[in-house]
Structures are given as structure tokens and as C-alpha cells.
C-alpha positions in Angstrom: -21.0 43.4 35.5 -19.0 45.7 33.3 -17.7 49.2 33.8 -15.6 51.4 31.5 -14.0 54.6 30.7 -13.9 56.2 27.2 -12.2 58.8 25.1 -8.7 58.8 26.5 -6.2 60.0 23.9 -2.5 59.9 23.0 -0.6 61.2 20.0 2.0 58.9 18.4 3.6 57.9 15.2 4.2 54.4 13.8 4.6 52.5 10.6 2.9 49.3 9.5 3.9 46.7 7.0 3.2 47.6 3.4 3.4 44.5 1.2 5.5 45.2 -1.8 6.5 48.7 -0.7 8.4 50.6 1.9 6.4 51.4 5.1 5.3 55.0 5.6 5.8 56.7 8.9 2.6 58.4 9.9 0.8 59.6 13.0 -2.5 59.4 14.8 -4.5 60.8 17.6 -5.3 57.5 19.1 -8.4 57.2 21.2 -8.7 54.5 23.8 -11.8 53.0 25.5 -11.4 50.5 28.3 -13.9 48.1 29.9 -13.4 45.9 33.0 -15.7 43.0 33.7 -16.0 41.2 37.0 -18.0 40.7 40.1 -18.8 43.5 42.5 -16.5 43.9 45.5 -17.5 44.6 49.1 -18.0 48.3 48.1 -20.4 47.4 45.3 -17.9 48.2 42.5 -16.2 46.1 39.8 -13.3 48.7 39.9 -13.4 52.3 40.9 -13.9 54.6 37.9 -11.1 56.9 39.0 -8.7 54.1 39.5 -9.4 52.7 36.1 -9.1 56.2 34.4 -6.0 57.2 36.3 -4.3 53.9 35.7 -5.0 54.0 32.0 -4.0 57.7 31.8 -0.6 56.9 33.5 0.0 54.1 30.9 -1.0 56.3 28.0 1.3 59.1 29.2 4.3 56.8 28.4 2.9 56.4 24.8 2.1 60.0 24.2 4.3 61.7 21.6 6.3 58.5 21.0 7.5 56.7 18.0 5.9 53.2 18.4 8.3 50.5 17.0 8.1 46.8 16.8 10.7 44.7 18.8 13.1 44.6 15.8 12.2 48.0 14.3 14.7 50.7 13.7 14.2 54.5 13.7 16.7 57.2 13.4 16.1 60.9 13.3 18.4 63.9 13.1 17.7 67.5 13.9 17.0 69.9 16.7 14.2 67.9 18.3 13.7 65.2 20.8 11.8 62.0 20.4 11.2 58.9 22.4 10.6 55.4 21.4 8.0 53.0 22.7 8.8 49.4 21.8 6.2 46.8 21.6 6.9 43.0 21.8 5.6 42.2 18.3 7.0 42.1 14.7 4.9 45.1 13.6 3.4 48.2 15.2 -0.1 47.7 13.9 -3.1 49.1 15.8 -3.9 45.5 16.7 -0.5 45.0 18.3 -0.8 48.4 20.0 -4.1 47.4 21.4 -2.7 44.0 22.7 0.2 45.8 24.4 -1.9 48.4 26.0 -4.5 45.9 27.2 -1.8 43.8 28.8 -0.2 46.8 30.4 -3.6 47.9 31.8 -4.4 44.4 33.1 -1.0 44.1 34.8 -1.3 47.5 36.4 -4.8 46.8 37.7 -3.6 43.5 39.1 -0.8 45.2 40.9 -3.3 47.7 42.4 -6.1 45.3 43.2 -4.2 42.2 44.2 -3.9 38.7 42.7 -7.1 37.3 44.2 -9.3 40.1 42.8 -7.3 40.1 39.5 -8.3 36.5 38.8 -11.9 37.6 38.3 -11.3 40.5 36.0 -11.4 40.7 32.2 -10.1 43.8 30.5 -11.4 44.8 27.1 -9.7 47.6 25.3 -10.6 49.4 22.0 -7.9 51.5 20.3 -9.2 53.9 17.6 -6.6 55.1 15.1 -9.3 57.3 13.3 -13.0 58.0 13.6 -13.9 54.8 11.7 -11.0 52.3 12.4 -10.3 50.5 15.6 -8.8 47.3 17.1 -10.4 45.6 20.1 -8.9 43.0 22.4 -9.9 41.2 25.6 -7.4 40.0 28.2 -8.2 37.9 31.2 -6.1 36.1 33.9 -5.9 32.4 33.2 
């Protein structure tokens, strides 16, 4: 059985590798859809919709208005504004790597809330849209 939440958003900037040229810093209104697959619990749910949405929204709040950087990336800005950095454990901040990081964060957060036994049954599928026609999708499960 699968349940999901859709259309959660966060605003962020990143840069991606540009073979043969300098990367360009640019931003997106990222849209995130999440799906959890598993068996029904004693209440007849895979996972409560509110729990799923609230957990994902809490994670995305840490990404909102951030500069997303790869593990070894560097960013420096000067001026009368604040910014925060969200580091991801990869060598580039592609939408694919953003999706992998978010899916792992969601899976770990759900496991903390639901417990190890329930977590072993769950698969998390996450789709991150960087525009209306481009997305990256990933599936994470406990092994």
C-alpha cells in the first residue's frame, strides 16, 4: 500500500557542474512530492498523512532560502543581507543529489518517529521538481 503528500515547496539556490565553463549560481522554487510504501498498521494506515506532511515540512524548512552546496563547495557573499548554507554529502548540488539527501532525511526522521521495527517495512519515494518539466526521483528503503 502506498500513501503520499504532494506539492510541498522550498526556495533555494544552487550551482551545478558546467563542463567546460564556470558554474552559474541560480535559484528554483523546488516542489517536493513524497510517497511511503508499506503494510497497514493496527490503525489501518501505512503512515498518518499529517505525520508525513509535518515531518517533510520540518525538513524542508531547513532548506528554505538556503544556498545548497556540495560537501567541498565554497560560497562567499558580501553585503547587507543574511544567507544560510545547506551542505549535502555529495560532490555536486544537482537536483538528483538534493533528492537523495532529502529522501534520506525523510526516511531517517520517519524511522525516529515510528520506531525501528516499523521502519524496516517502509520505502520512501521522493520526487523533487526544479521546474514544471524537470524532476529527480529516488527511492530509499531500510536494508
